[in-house]
N, CA, C and O atoms as a GROMACS GRO file, in nm:
protein
  268
    1MET      N    1  -4.122  -8.346  -1.060
    1MET     CA    2  -4.252  -8.400  -1.090
    1MET      C    3  -4.248  -8.550  -1.063
    1MET      O    4  -4.153  -8.618  -1.100
    2GLU      N    5  -4.351  -8.598  -1.000
    2GLU     CA    6  -4.362  -8.739  -0.971
    2GLU      C    7  -4.486  -8.795  -1.038
    2GLU      O    8  -4.594  -8.736  -1.028
    3LEU      N    9  -4.473  -8.908  -1.107
    3LEU     CA   10  -4.584  -8.971  -1.176
    3LEU      C   11  -4.613  -9.104  -1.110
    3LEU      O   12  -4.526  -9.191  -1.103
    4ASP      N   13  -4.736  -9.120  -1.062
    4ASP     CA   14  -4.782  -9.248  -1.011
    4ASP      C   15  -4.848  -9.321  -1.126
    4ASP      O   16  -4.963  -9.295  -1.160
    5MET      N   17  -4.774  -9.414  -1.187
    5MET     CA   18  -4.823  -9.484  -1.305
    5MET      C   19  -4.935  -9.580  -1.269
    5MET      O   20  -4.934  -9.643  -1.163
    6SER      N   21  -5.032  -9.590  -1.359
    6SER     CA   22  -5.147  -9.676  -1.339
    6SER      C   23  -5.210  -9.704  -1.474
    6SER      O   24  -5.189  -9.628  -1.569
    7VAL      N   25  -5.286  -9.812  -1.484
    7VAL     CA   26  -5.353  -9.844  -1.610
    7VAL      C   27  -5.496  -9.790  -1.616
    7VAL      O   28  -5.558  -9.790  -1.722
    8SER      N   29  -5.548  -9.745  -1.502
    8SER     CA   30  -5.682  -9.686  -1.498
    8SER      C   31  -5.690  -9.588  -1.381
    8SER      O   32  -5.616  -9.601  -1.284
    9PRO      N   33  -5.780  -9.490  -1.390
    9PRO     CA   34  -5.795  -9.394  -1.282
    9PRO      C   35  -5.842  -9.461  -1.153
    9PRO      O   36  -5.930  -9.548  -1.156
   10GLY      N   37  -5.785  -9.421  -1.043
   10GLY     CA   38  -5.826  -9.474  -0.914
   10GLY      C   39  -5.944  -9.397  -0.858
   10GLY      O   40  -5.991  -9.302  -0.919
   11PRO      N   41  -5.993  -9.439  -0.742
   11PRO     CA   42  -6.105  -9.369  -0.679
   11PRO      C   43  -6.068  -9.223  -0.650
   11PRO      O   44  -5.958  -9.194  -0.604
   12GLY      N   45  -6.161  -9.134  -0.677
   12GLY     CA   46  -6.140  -8.993  -0.648
   12GLY      C   47  -6.070  -8.915  -0.758
   12GLY      O   48  -6.056  -8.793  -0.746
   13VAL      N   49  -6.027  -8.983  -0.864
   13VAL     CA   50  -5.963  -8.911  -0.974
   13VAL      C   51  -6.072  -8.846  -1.058
   13VAL      O   52  -6.163  -8.913  -1.106
   14GLU      N   53  -6.061  -8.715  -1.076
   14GLU     CA   54  -6.162  -8.640  -1.150
   14GLU      C   55  -6.123  -8.635  -1.297
   14GLU      O   56  -6.029  -8.564  -1.333
   15ASN      N   57  -6.193  -8.708  -1.381
   15ASN     CA   58  -6.161  -8.712  -1.523
   15ASN      C   59  -6.175  -8.576  -1.591
   15ASN      O   60  -6.095  -8.544  -1.678
   16GLU      N   61  -6.275  -8.496  -1.552
   16GLU     CA   62  -6.297  -8.369  -1.622
   16GLU      C   63  -6.180  -8.272  -1.604
   16GLU      O   64  -6.163  -8.182  -1.686
   17ASN      N   65  -6.100  -8.290  -1.499
   17ASN     CA   66  -5.984  -8.203  -1.477
   17ASN      C   67  -5.854  -8.266  -1.524
   17ASN      O   68  -5.747  -8.208  -1.504
   18SER      N   69  -5.861  -8.381  -1.585
   18SER     CA   70  -5.742  -8.451  -1.633
   18SER      C   71  -5.694  -8.389  -1.764
   18SER      O   72  -5.774  -8.351  -1.849
   19TYR      N   73  -5.563  -8.380  -1.779
   19TYR     CA   74  -5.506  -8.334  -1.905
   19TYR      C   75  -5.512  -8.445  -2.007
   19TYR      O   76  -5.499  -8.563  -1.974
   20VAL      N   77  -5.531  -8.407  -2.134
   20VAL     CA   78  -5.545  -8.503  -2.242
   20VAL      C   79  -5.442  -8.471  -2.350
   20VAL      O   80  -5.436  -8.359  -2.399
   21PHE      N   81  -5.362  -8.570  -2.384
   21PHE     CA   82  -5.269  -8.557  -2.495
   21PHE      C   83  -5.334  -8.624  -2.615
   21PHE      O   84  -5.328  -8.746  -2.630
   22ALA      N   85  -5.397  -8.543  -2.699
   22ALA     CA   86  -5.474  -8.594  -2.813
   22ALA      C   87  -5.393  -8.573  -2.941
   22ALA      O   88  -5.343  -8.464  -2.968
   23PHE      N   89  -5.382  -8.679  -3.018
   23PHE     CA   90  -5.304  -8.674  -3.141
   23PHE      C   91  -5.391  -8.706  -3.262
   23PHE      O   92  -5.486  -8.784  -3.253
   24ASN      N   93  -5.357  -8.646  -3.374
   24ASN     CA   94  -5.410  -8.682  -3.505
   24ASN      C   95  -5.287  -8.711  -3.589
   24ASN      O   96  -5.221  -8.619  -3.638
   25GLY      N   97  -5.254  -8.839  -3.605
   25GLY     CA   98  -5.128  -8.875  -3.668
   25GLY      C   99  -5.014  -8.834  -3.578
   25GLY      O  100  -5.005  -8.880  -3.465
   26ASP      N  101  -4.925  -8.748  -3.628
   26ASP     CA  102  -4.813  -8.700  -3.546
   26ASP      C  103  -4.836  -8.559  -3.492
   26ASP      O  104  -4.743  -8.496  -3.442
   27ARG      N  105  -4.960  -8.510  -3.503
   27ARG     CA  106  -4.992  -8.374  -3.459
   27ARG      C  107  -5.060  -8.376  -3.323
   27ARG      O  108  -5.157  -8.450  -3.302
   28LEU      N  109  -5.009  -8.295  -3.230
   28LEU     CA  110  -5.064  -8.285  -3.095
   28LEU      C  111  -5.168  -8.173  -3.091
   28LEU      O  112  -5.142  -8.062  -3.137
   29LEU      N  113  -5.286  -8.204  -3.034
   29LEU     CA  114  -5.390  -8.103  -3.018
   29LEU      C  115  -5.352  -8.007  -2.906
   29LEU      O  116  -5.318  -8.050  -2.796
   30ALA      N  117  -5.358  -7.879  -2.935
   30ALA     CA  118  -5.335  -7.775  -2.835
   30ALA      C  119  -5.443  -7.670  -2.854
   30ALA      O  120  -5.492  -7.649  -2.965
   31ILE      N  121  -5.480  -7.604  -2.746
   31ILE     CA  122  -5.578  -7.496  -2.754
   31ILE      C  123  -5.507  -7.365  -2.720
   31ILE      O  124  -5.405  -7.364  -2.652
   32THR      N  125  -5.561  -7.256  -2.769
   32THR     CA  126  -5.501  -7.126  -2.738
   32THR      C  127  -5.586  -7.055  -2.635
   32THR      O  128  -5.710  -7.055  -2.641
   33GLU      N  129  -5.518  -6.996  -2.541
   33GLU     CA  130  -5.585  -6.921  -2.435
   33GLU      C  131  -5.497  -6.801  -2.402
   33GLU      O  132  -5.385  -6.817  -2.352
   34GLU      N  133  -5.548  -6.682  -2.430
   34GLU     CA  134  -5.474  -6.558  -2.405
   34GLU      C  135  -5.334  -6.564  -2.468
   34GLU      O  136  -5.235  -6.537  -2.401
   35GLU      N  137  -5.329  -6.598  -2.596
   35GLU     CA  138  -5.206  -6.601  -2.675
   35GLU      C  139  -5.104  -6.705  -2.627
   35GLU      O  140  -4.985  -6.692  -2.655
   36GLU      N  141  -5.149  -6.807  -2.554
   36GLU     CA  142  -5.062  -6.916  -2.511
   36GLU      C  143  -5.123  -7.047  -2.557
   36GLU      O  144  -5.245  -7.062  -2.562
   37TYR      N  145  -5.038  -7.141  -2.591
   37TYR     CA  146  -5.084  -7.276  -2.624
   37TYR      C  147  -5.095  -7.357  -2.496
   37TYR      O  148  -5.007  -7.351  -2.410
   38GLN      N  149  -5.204  -7.434  -2.484
   38GLN     CA  150  -5.230  -7.514  -2.364
   38GLN      C  151  -5.264  -7.656  -2.404
   38GLN      O  152  -5.320  -7.680  -2.511
   39ILE      N  153  -5.232  -7.751  -2.317
   39ILE     CA  154  -5.278  -7.889  -2.332
   39ILE      C  155  -5.422  -7.890  -2.279
   39ILE      O  156  -5.446  -7.844  -2.167
   40PRO      N  157  -5.518  -7.942  -2.356
   40PRO     CA  158  -5.658  -7.938  -2.312
   40PRO      C  159  -5.685  -8.036  -2.198
   40PRO      O  160  -5.616  -8.137  -2.182
   41LYS      N  161  -5.786  -8.004  -2.121
   41LYS     CA  162  -5.834  -8.095  -2.018
   41LYS      C  163  -5.946  -8.179  -2.078
   41LYS      O  164  -6.002  -8.145  -2.182
   42TYR      N  165  -5.978  -8.288  -2.013
   42TYR     CA  166  -6.080  -8.381  -2.061
   42TYR      C  167  -6.213  -8.310  -2.086
   42TYR      O  168  -6.279  -8.336  -2.186
   43SER      N  169  -6.251  -8.222  -1.995
   43SER     CA  170  -6.379  -8.151  -2.009
   43SER      C  171  -6.381  -8.065  -2.136
   43SER      O  172  -6.485  -8.049  -2.199
   44GLU      N  173  -6.265  -8.009  -2.173
   44GLU     CA  174  -6.258  -7.927  -2.295
   44GLU      C  175  -6.270  -8.015  -2.420
   44GLU      O  176  -6.328  -7.973  -2.520
   45LEU      N  177  -6.216  -8.135  -2.412
   45LEU     CA  178  -6.227  -8.229  -2.524
   45LEU      C  179  -6.373  -8.270  -2.545
   45LEU      O  180  -6.418  -8.283  -2.659
   46GLU      N  181  -6.445  -8.291  -2.435
   46GLU     CA  182  -6.587  -8.326  -2.445
   46GLU      C  183  -6.666  -8.214  -2.511
   46GLU      O  184  -6.756  -8.241  -2.591
   47LYS      N  185  -6.634  -8.088  -2.479
   47LYS     CA  186  -6.703  -7.973  -2.539
   47LYS      C  187  -6.681  -7.968  -2.690
   47LYS      O  188  -6.768  -7.922  -2.765
   48MET      N  189  -6.563  -8.016  -2.735
   48MET     CA  190  -6.532  -8.019  -2.878
   48MET      C  191  -6.597  -8.137  -2.949
   48MET      O  192  -6.591  -8.149  -3.072
   49LYS      N  193  -6.660  -8.225  -2.871
   49LYS     CA  194  -6.727  -8.344  -2.922
   49LYS      C  195  -6.633  -8.434  -3.003
   49LYS      O  196  -6.669  -8.487  -3.108
   50LEU      N  197  -6.511  -8.450  -2.950
   50LEU     CA  198  -6.413  -8.539  -3.012
   50LEU      C  199  -6.420  -8.676  -2.947
   50LEU      O  200  -6.436  -8.686  -2.825
   51GLU      N  201  -6.407  -8.780  -3.026
   51GLU     CA  202  -6.407  -8.916  -2.974
   51GLU      C  203  -6.269  -8.976  -2.987
   51GLU      O  204  -6.203  -8.958  -3.089
   52ALA      N  205  -6.226  -9.046  -2.886
   52ALA     CA  206  -6.096  -9.112  -2.889
   52ALA      C  207  -6.107  -9.246  -2.960
   52ALA      O  208  -6.200  -9.323  -2.936
   53VAL      N  209  -6.011  -9.274  -3.045
   53VAL     CA  210  -6.003  -9.404  -3.110
   53VAL      C  211  -5.932  -9.502  -3.017
   53VAL      O  212  -5.974  -9.617  -3.002
   54HIS      N  213  -5.824  -9.455  -2.955
   54HIS     CA  214  -5.749  -9.534  -2.858
   54HIS      C  215  -5.725  -9.448  -2.735
   54HIS      O  216  -5.702  -9.328  -2.746
   55ARG      N  217  -5.730  -9.510  -2.618
   55ARG     CA  218  -5.702  -9.438  -2.493
   55ARG      C  219  -5.594  -9.513  -2.417
   55ARG      O  220  -5.595  -9.636  -2.407
   56HIS      N  221  -5.501  -9.437  -2.363
   56HIS     CA  222  -5.394  -9.494  -2.281
   56HIS      C  223  -5.381  -9.407  -2.156
   56HIS      O  224  -5.331  -9.295  -2.162
   57TYR      N  225  -5.426  -9.459  -2.045
   57TYR     CA  226  -5.415  -9.386  -1.919
   57TYR      C  227  -5.272  -9.397  -1.870
   57TYR      O  228  -5.215  -9.507  -1.867
   58LEU      N  229  -5.212  -9.284  -1.830
   58LEU     CA  230  -5.072  -9.284  -1.786
   58LEU      C  231  -5.056  -9.287  -1.635
   58LEU      O  232  -4.962  -9.349  -1.584
   59GLY      N  233  -5.144  -9.220  -1.564
   59GLY     CA  234  -5.131  -9.213  -1.418
   59GLY      C  235  -5.166  -9.075  -1.368
   59GLY      O  236  -5.226  -8.995  -1.439
   60THR      N  237  -5.127  -9.048  -1.244
   60THR     CA  238  -5.153  -8.918  -1.183
   60THR      C  239  -5.021  -8.852  -1.148
   60THR      O  240  -4.920  -8.918  -1.127
   61SER      N  241  -5.024  -8.720  -1.141
   61SER     CA  242  -4.904  -8.644  -1.113
   61SER      C  243  -4.935  -8.535  -1.011
   61SER      O  244  -5.050  -8.493  -0.995
   62ASP      N  245  -4.831  -8.490  -0.942
   62ASP     CA  246  -4.847  -8.383  -0.846
   62ASP      C  247  -4.823  -8.246  -0.909
   62ASP      O  248  -4.822  -8.144  -0.838
   63ILE      N  249  -4.803  -8.242  -1.040
   63ILE     CA  250  -4.776  -8.115  -1.108
   63ILE      C  251  -4.905  -8.049  -1.153
   63ILE      O  252  -5.001  -8.116  -1.191
   64SER      N  253  -4.906  -7.918  -1.149
   64SER     CA  254  -5.020  -7.840  -1.199
   64SER      C  255  -4.965  -7.743  -1.302
   64SER      O  256  -4.898  -7.646  -1.266
   65TRP      N  257  -4.992  -7.769  -1.432
   65TRP     CA  258  -4.942  -7.683  -1.538
   65TRP      C  259  -5.020  -7.554  -1.547
   65TRP      O  260  -4.965  -7.449  -1.582
   66ARG      N  261  -5.146  -7.561  -1.516
   66ARG     CA  262  -5.230  -7.441  -1.518
   66ARG      C  263  -5.350  -7.470  -1.430
   66ARG      O  264  -5.384  -7.586  -1.407
   67SER      N  265  -5.414  -7.366  -1.382
   67SER     CA  266  -5.529  -7.386  -1.292
   67SER      C  267  -5.658  -7.396  -1.368
   67SER      O  268  -5.764  -7.414  -1.309
   0.00000   0.00000   0.00000
């Protein structure tokens, strides 16, 4: 896996398909899909109507954990 680190999304980066690591204290938000735990995408977080207190953009990666 290769990570292109950046402080903000570049042109053409689709936020709705970005993975989101959302925490509440030391707890990581995960969603269940067909009896598996998944890291949510940005679009799924919007559907839950959750607001971020702090955001830290990490970069882009060539890995696809799920379609």
